[in-house]
C-alpha positions as CSV (number, residue, x, y, z in Angstrom):
1,M,-16.6,-1.8,3.1
2,V,-16.2,0.1,6.6
3,A,-14.5,-1.6,9.7
4,A,-15.9,-0.8,13.0
5,V,-13.8,-1.2,16.4
6,V,-16.1,-2.8,19.0
7,A,-14.6,-2.7,22.8
8,V,-14.3,-6.4,24.2
9,P,-14.0,-6.7,28.3
10,D,-11.0,-9.3,29.2
11,S,-13.7,-11.8,30.2
12,L,-15.2,-11.8,26.7
13,S,-11.6,-11.6,25.2
14,L,-10.8,-15.1,26.7
15,A,-14.0,-16.4,25.2
16,L,-13.1,-15.1,21.7
17,T,-9.8,-16.8,21.9
18,R,-9.5,-19.4,24.4
19,Q,-5.9,-19.7,24.2
20,M,-4.9,-16.5,25.3
21,N,-4.5,-14.7,28.6
22,A,-5.1,-11.2,29.2
23,N,-4.5,-10.9,33.0
24,T,-3.8,-12.9,36.1
25,D,-7.7,-13.1,36.8
26,G,-8.4,-14.6,33.1
27,I,-5.8,-17.2,33.7
28,S,-7.1,-18.4,37.1
29,K,-10.5,-18.8,35.3
30,R,-9.0,-20.6,32.3
31,L,-7.3,-22.7,35.0
32,A,-10.4,-23.5,37.1
33,P,-11.4,-26.8,35.0
34,F,-8.1,-28.2,36.0
35,A,-7.6,-27.3,39.8
36,T,-7.1,-30.1,42.2
37,P,-6.6,-30.2,46.0
38,Q,-2.9,-30.6,45.2
39,G,-2.6,-28.4,42.2
40,L,-3.3,-29.2,38.6
41,K,-4.3,-31.9,36.2
42,G,-5.4,-32.1,32.7
43,S,-4.0,-32.6,29.1
44,L,-2.0,-30.3,26.9
45,S,-4.8,-30.6,24.2
46,A,-6.9,-28.6,26.4
47,L,-4.4,-26.4,28.1
48,P,-1.4,-25.8,26.0
49,L,2.1,-26.1,27.6
50,A,3.0,-22.2,26.9
51,E,-0.3,-21.3,29.2
52,L,0.5,-23.7,31.8
53,L,4.1,-22.4,32.3
54,I,3.3,-19.1,32.4
55,H,0.6,-19.5,35.1
56,L,3.2,-21.2,37.1
57,R,5.7,-18.4,36.7
58,R,3.2,-15.6,37.5
59,G,1.8,-17.5,40.4
60,G,5.5,-18.0,41.9
61,S,4.7,-21.7,42.2
62,T,6.9,-24.3,44.1
63,G,6.2,-27.8,43.1
64,I,6.7,-30.6,40.4
65,L,5.3,-30.8,36.8
66,S,5.1,-34.0,35.1
67,V,3.8,-34.6,31.7
68,E,3.4,-38.1,29.9
69,F,2.9,-39.0,26.5
70,E,2.8,-42.6,24.9
71,G,5.1,-43.7,27.8
72,T,7.4,-41.2,27.9
73,R,7.5,-39.1,31.1
74,K,9.1,-35.6,31.8
75,T,9.5,-33.8,35.1
76,V,10.1,-30.4,35.6
77,F,10.8,-28.7,38.8
78,F,9.8,-25.2,40.1
79,D,11.1,-23.0,42.8
80,E,8.8,-19.5,43.2
81,G,7.9,-20.0,39.5
82,R,11.4,-20.5,37.9
83,V,12.6,-23.9,36.6
84,V,15.3,-25.5,38.5
85,F,15.7,-28.8,37.1
86,A,14.1,-31.6,34.7
87,S,14.4,-35.1,34.5
88,S,13.3,-37.4,31.9
89,N,12.7,-41.6,31.2
90,S,13.7,-40.9,27.7
91,P,16.9,-42.4,26.5
92,N,17.6,-39.3,24.2
93,D,17.4,-36.8,27.2
94,R,20.3,-38.7,29.3
95,L,23.0,-36.6,30.2
96,G,25.5,-38.9,28.4
97,E,23.3,-38.3,25.1
98,I,23.4,-34.7,25.5
99,L,27.0,-34.6,25.9
100,L,27.6,-36.8,23.2
101,R,25.4,-34.5,20.9
102,M,27.4,-31.5,22.3
103,G,30.5,-32.8,21.2
104,R,32.0,-32.8,24.6
105,I,32.9,-36.5,25.0
106,S,33.6,-39.5,22.4
107,E,31.9,-42.7,21.8
108,E,34.1,-44.7,23.8
109,E,34.1,-42.4,26.8
110,Y,30.4,-42.6,26.5
111,E,30.2,-46.4,26.5
112,A,32.8,-46.4,29.4
113,S,30.6,-44.4,31.5
114,V,27.4,-46.2,30.9
115,Q,29.3,-49.2,32.4
116,Q,30.1,-47.0,35.7
117,I,26.3,-46.1,35.8
118,S,25.3,-49.6,36.3
119,H,27.5,-49.8,39.4
120,G,24.9,-46.9,40.6
121,K,27.4,-44.3,39.9
122,R,25.8,-40.8,38.5
123,Q,27.2,-40.6,34.6
124,G,28.3,-36.9,35.0
125,K,30.5,-37.6,38.1
126,A,31.9,-41.0,36.3
127,L,32.8,-38.8,33.2
128,I,34.7,-36.4,35.5
129,E,36.6,-39.2,37.5
130,M,37.5,-40.8,34.1
131,R,38.9,-37.2,33.1
132,A,36.6,-37.2,30.1
133,M,35.8,-33.8,30.9
134,G,36.2,-31.1,33.6
135,P,33.4,-29.8,36.1
136,K,32.4,-26.7,33.8
137,D,31.8,-29.4,30.9
138,L,29.4,-31.1,33.3
139,W,27.4,-28.1,34.4
140,D,27.0,-26.9,30.8
141,G,25.7,-30.3,29.9
142,L,23.2,-30.3,32.9
143,E,21.9,-27.0,32.0
144,T,21.5,-28.1,28.4
145,Q,19.7,-31.1,29.5
146,V,17.1,-29.3,31.6
147,R,16.5,-26.8,28.6
148,E,16.2,-29.7,26.1
149,I,13.8,-31.6,28.3
150,V,11.6,-28.6,28.8
151,F,11.7,-27.6,24.9
152,S,11.0,-31.2,23.8
153,I,7.6,-31.3,25.8
154,F,6.6,-28.0,23.2
155,E,6.8,-30.5,20.3
156,W,4.3,-32.9,22.0
157,A,0.8,-33.1,19.9
158,D,-0.8,-33.9,23.5
159,G,0.1,-35.4,26.7
160,D,-1.4,-35.8,30.2
161,F,-0.1,-33.2,32.8
162,T,0.0,-33.0,36.7
163,F,1.4,-30.1,38.8
164,E,1.8,-30.7,42.7
165,N,2.2,-28.1,44.7
166,S,5.0,-29.3,47.3
167,L,8.7,-28.8,48.5
168,L,11.4,-29.9,46.1
169,P,13.0,-33.3,46.9
170,R,16.4,-32.9,48.8
171,K,18.0,-35.5,47.0
172,E,18.0,-33.2,43.7
173,K,21.8,-31.6,44.8
174,V,22.2,-29.8,41.3
175,R,19.7,-26.8,40.9
176,F,19.5,-23.9,38.3
177,S,17.3,-21.0,38.0
178,F,15.9,-20.6,34.6
179,D,13.6,-17.8,34.0
180,T,10.4,-19.8,33.1
181,L,9.3,-16.7,30.5
182,D,12.8,-17.4,28.6
183,L,12.3,-20.9,28.3
184,L,8.7,-20.5,27.2
185,L,9.9,-18.2,24.4
186,Q,12.7,-20.4,23.5
187,G,10.5,-23.4,23.1
188,L,7.7,-21.5,21.1
189,R,10.5,-20.3,18.6
190,R,11.8,-23.9,18.0
191,M,8.1,-25.1,17.1
192,D,7.0,-25.4,13.5
193,P,4.4,-22.8,12.7
194,E,2.5,-25.4,10.5
195,G,2.3,-27.8,13.3
196,A,0.3,-28.5,16.5
197,L,0.8,-24.7,17.2
198,K,-1.2,-23.5,14.4
199,G,-4.6,-24.3,16.2
200,L,-3.6,-21.9,18.8
201,Y,-3.2,-18.9,16.7
202,P,-5.6,-15.9,17.4
203,D,-8.8,-15.0,15.4
204,P,-8.0,-12.6,12.7
205,A,-10.7,-10.2,13.5
206,L,-9.1,-9.4,17.1
207,I,-7.6,-5.9,17.6
208,L,-4.5,-6.3,19.5
209,G,-2.9,-3.8,22.1
210,R,-0.1,-3.5,24.4
211,P,-0.4,-3.1,28.3
212,A,0.7,0.0,29.7
213,E,3.8,-1.4,31.3
214,L,5.9,-3.9,29.5
215,E,7.9,-6.5,31.4
216,T,11.7,-6.8,30.3
217,A,12.3,-9.8,28.2
218,P,14.9,-11.5,25.9
219,L,13.0,-10.8,22.5
220,E,14.6,-11.3,19.4
221,A,14.7,-8.2,16.8
222,Y,11.9,-10.0,14.6
223,E,9.8,-10.3,17.8
224,R,10.0,-6.8,18.3
225,H,9.4,-6.1,15.0
226,V,6.0,-7.9,15.4
227,L,5.3,-6.2,18.9
228,E,5.8,-2.7,17.5
229,L,3.0,-3.4,15.0
230,V,0.5,-4.0,17.9
231,D,-1.0,-0.6,18.5
232,G,-4.6,-1.0,19.8
233,Q,-5.8,-0.3,16.2
234,R,-4.5,-3.2,14.1
235,S,-6.3,-6.3,13.9
236,V,-4.3,-9.8,14.1
237,E,-5.1,-10.3,10.3
238,E,-3.6,-6.5,9.6
239,I,-0.6,-7.1,11.7
240,G,-0.1,-10.6,9.9
241,R,-0.2,-8.5,6.5
242,E,2.2,-5.9,7.3
243,S,4.8,-8.0,9.0
244,E,8.0,-8.5,7.3
245,I,8.2,-12.0,8.5
246,G,5.4,-13.8,6.9
247,E,2.0,-14.5,8.1
248,E,2.5,-17.9,9.6
249,E,5.5,-16.8,11.6
250,T,3.7,-13.6,12.8
251,L,0.7,-15.4,14.1
252,K,2.9,-17.8,15.9
253,T,4.9,-14.7,17.3
254,L,1.8,-13.1,18.4
255,Y,0.9,-16.2,20.2
256,A,4.1,-16.3,22.1
257,L,3.7,-12.4,23.0
258,F,0.3,-13.2,24.2
259,C,1.4,-16.0,26.7
260,A,4.1,-13.7,27.6
261,G,1.6,-10.9,28.6
262,F,3.2,-8.5,26.1
263,V,-0.1,-8.4,24.1
264,R,-3.6,-8.2,25.1
265,V,-6.9,-8.0,23.2
266,R,-8.6,-4.7,22.9
267,G,-11.4,-5.5,20.8
268,R,-12.8,-7.1,17.7
269,K,-12.9,-5.5,14.4
270,I,-16.3,-6.1,12.4
271,R,-16.6,-5.6,8.9
272,N,-19.8,-3.6,8.0
273,V,-20.7,-5.0,4.5
274,V,-22.7,-2.8,2.7
275,P,-25.2,-5.0,0.8
276,E,-24.9,-5.1,-2.9
277,A,-27.7,-3.5,-5.0
278,P,-30.2,-6.1,-6.6
279,P,-29.2,-6.7,-10.2
280,D,-30.7,-4.1,-13.0
281,P,-33.3,-5.9,-14.9
282,A,-32.4,-4.1,-18.2
283,A,-28.9,-4.8,-17.9
284,T,-29.6,-8.3,-17.5
285,N,-31.9,-8.5,-20.3
286,L,-29.4,-6.8,-22.4
287,A,-26.6,-9.0,-21.4
288,A,-28.7,-12.2,-22.5
289,Y,-29.6,-11.0,-26.0
290,N,-25.8,-10.1,-26.1
291,S,-25.1,-13.4,-25.8
292,M,-27.1,-14.1,-28.9
293,Y,-25.5,-11.3,-30.6
294,A,-22.2,-12.9,-29.9
295,Y,-23.1,-16.2,-31.1
296,I,-24.5,-14.9,-34.8
297,H,-21.0,-13.0,-34.7
298,R,-18.9,-16.3,-33.9
299,Y,-20.9,-18.1,-36.5
300,L,-20.4,-15.2,-39.3
301,L,-16.9,-15.0,-38.3
302,R,-16.5,-18.6,-39.1
303,E,-18.2,-18.5,-42.5
304,I,-16.9,-14.9,-43.9
305,G,-14.0,-14.0,-41.8
306,P,-13.1,-10.3,-40.4
307,D,-15.9,-8.8,-42.4
308,A,-18.2,-10.2,-40.0
309,D,-18.0,-7.0,-37.5
310,A,-18.6,-4.6,-40.2
311,R,-21.8,-6.5,-41.4
312,L,-23.4,-6.4,-38.1
313,S,-22.4,-3.3,-37.0
314,D,-23.8,-1.6,-40.4
315,A,-27.0,-4.0,-39.8
316,V,-27.6,-1.9,-36.3
317,K,-26.7,1.4,-37.8
318,E,-29.7,0.9,-40.5
319,L,-32.0,0.9,-37.6
320,H,-31.1,4.6,-36.3
321,S,-33.4,5.9,-38.8
322,G,-36.5,4.5,-36.4
323,G,-35.3,7.0,-33.8
324,G,-36.3,6.4,-30.0
325,L,-33.9,3.8,-28.2
326,L,-32.9,2.4,-31.4
327,A,-30.9,5.8,-32.3
328,S,-28.5,4.9,-29.2
329,C,-27.7,1.2,-30.3
330,H,-24.2,0.6,-31.5
331,A,-22.8,-2.9,-32.2
332,G,-19.2,-3.0,-31.0
333,K,-16.7,-5.6,-31.7
334,G,-18.0,-9.1,-31.3
335,G,-21.2,-8.1,-32.6
336,Q,-22.7,-7.0,-29.0
337,V,-24.4,-3.6,-28.3
338,E,-22.8,-1.3,-26.1
339,A,-24.5,-1.0,-22.8
340,A,-24.0,2.2,-21.5
341,P,-25.4,4.7,-24.3
342,L,-28.5,2.2,-24.4
343,L,-29.1,2.1,-20.9
344,A,-28.4,5.9,-20.7
345,A,-31.1,6.5,-23.3
346,L,-33.6,3.9,-21.6
347,A,-33.4,5.8,-18.3
348,Q,-35.2,8.6,-19.9
349,V,-38.1,6.4,-20.6
350,D,-41.0,6.1,-18.3
351,A,-40.3,3.4,-15.8
352,A,-43.6,1.4,-16.6
353,E,-42.7,1.4,-20.5
354,R,-38.7,0.6,-20.0
355,A,-39.0,-3.3,-19.9
356,P,-41.3,-3.7,-23.0
357,Q,-39.6,-1.0,-24.8
358,L,-36.2,-2.5,-24.4
359,T,-37.2,-5.7,-25.5
360,N,-39.0,-4.6,-28.8
361,V,-35.5,-2.8,-29.6
362,L,-33.5,-5.7,-28.7
363,N,-35.5,-8.1,-30.9
364,E,-35.3,-5.6,-33.6
365,I,-31.6,-5.6,-33.5
366,L,-31.8,-9.5,-33.4
367,Y,-33.9,-9.7,-36.5
368,A,-31.9,-7.1,-38.3
369,M,-28.6,-9.4,-37.6
370,L,-30.6,-12.6,-38.9
371,F,-31.4,-10.6,-42.3
372,A,-27.9,-9.4,-42.5
373,V,-26.7,-12.9,-42.2
374,R,-29.1,-14.5,-45.0
375,P,-27.4,-12.8,-48.1
376,S,-24.0,-13.6,-46.9
377,I,-24.1,-17.1,-46.2
378,G,-27.8,-18.3,-47.2
379,S,-31.1,-19.3,-45.6
380,D,-29.9,-22.7,-44.5
381,H,-27.2,-21.0,-42.3
382,E,-29.9,-18.6,-41.1
383,A,-32.0,-21.5,-39.9
384,N,-29.0,-23.1,-38.1
385,I,-28.5,-19.9,-36.0
386,L,-32.3,-19.8,-35.2
387,K,-32.3,-23.3,-34.1
388,A,-29.2,-22.7,-31.8
389,L,-30.7,-19.6,-30.4
390,R,-34.0,-21.1,-29.8
391,P,-33.4,-21.9,-26.3
392,D,-31.9,-18.8,-25.4
393,R,-34.9,-16.9,-26.6
394,M,-37.3,-19.2,-24.9
395,L,-35.4,-18.5,-21.5
396,I,-35.8,-14.6,-22.0
397,E,-39.4,-14.8,-23.0
398,A,-40.3,-16.8,-20.0
């Protein structure tokens, strides 16, 4: 089996693996169906979050991304392609819940701050005024809140999104500056490789390469290990086989590297399968007779024990005096005729005579074995064997 490398242009690369984006033009084409006068609109099942985020980063977009799924709405704010803030209507994403999970505040402090919220005060400010925590704790909590909101969207199986190109609302006084690529990589790392992400994995036959210049990114050591296996020669399947982190985790990592622009499609590995030669009629015929010889052997073995091998072997040896093909026939263990010497001798026979001569020889062996059975176990057993073999013989003769 020979593997051939076929060059694939970038436009076709996108068709071969719809979730991968090789360059900025490819991303633009990929997003064309989702474009609106205000920005973008679609579903995460059609345009996965990772692709959407990397587009916003590369485009240096400023605006508001809103994603909704089963009544939960999460909003991510972008400034020149970087994530600056995020909000959510999910109770689990509230700042107080985040701080509680971080161990920065107690249950009592949390409950007291909730009472302050009901009077129109922000929970973080209320907690500081209560001296439940300091300003650094608040900022750590707000940073974690933004990250967790973004990461939680990666876990959604689906959702409707809109991105509106617009200036950011002035009321949001707290702003950060997260590298969207860093958030993307962290979000994908947290995903289950057997979950929703599995449908986005690249075609095993794709050949992967790296761009001439790689952007600096905070890759983990295992991600760099996978990236080093990408050499423009190996296919996705080969990379998965050679990787030390297992196939599923490797595919997940490759998808993340694709979205980040560290890996591109170079081609497709096509396996040229050499067609199998048609079965040899002589070998097929011999195999059919050998199944009958094996049946006789099993029957005789049951009746007389280990001597069955010698009885059948001797019966075939007595035919050697007939010369020709018979001289090359040997009954091995189990009563079956050894194929190699018989087929080698048959190859010396004129092609037109091979089939009839082989059938005659195999029939002679069959009769010789049946004759050997009679004195050992009687004619009744011989009749039983003939009756059992009749369907096989009829099939061969047909």
